[in-house]
N, C-alpha and C positions, 0 to 999 in steps of 0.2 A: 498619602498616595504617591507623592513625588519620591519619597524615600524608598518606596517599594520597587520603583521602576528599574533601578540598577540590578536589583536581585531577580526580578522577573525576566529581564531580557536574556540572560544566559539560559534560564529555564526554558523559555520559549524556543530559543535556538536549538537546545538539546532535544526538545519534543519534535521540532521540525526535522532535525537530523534523523531521529528515530523513525518518523513517519516516512521519510525518503527511503531509508534502509528497508523498512517493511514493504513498501511499494516495489522496490527493486527485487526483493526476494520473491514476492508474488508473481512478478513478471517472469522471473527465471523459472519458477515452478510451472507456470503456464506454458512457456516455451519448451521445457523438458517434456511436458505432456504432449505437446503438439508433435514433437519428434517421435514419440512413442506411438503416434497414430490414433491418439484419443481426442483429436481435434474436434470431432463431431460432438462428443460428450461434453467437452469444455465449452463449446459454443452454445449448446443447449442449456447448460448450467448458467452461463452468462445472460442468455436471453430470459431465462426464468427469473433471475435476480432482477433484471431490468423491468420486467412486467409487474413485479410486486410493488 
């Protein structure tokens, strides 16, 4: 297990980086939609997701 830790750490960092990039892309997409005036649609979708 101890031998695996040096191998797992870069992998975990890479996954974390990917997660951050995906979150940033989602935020950008939401802001682009808000600019297009679809904010009501996006808010309704977010509320629906939170309710489930």
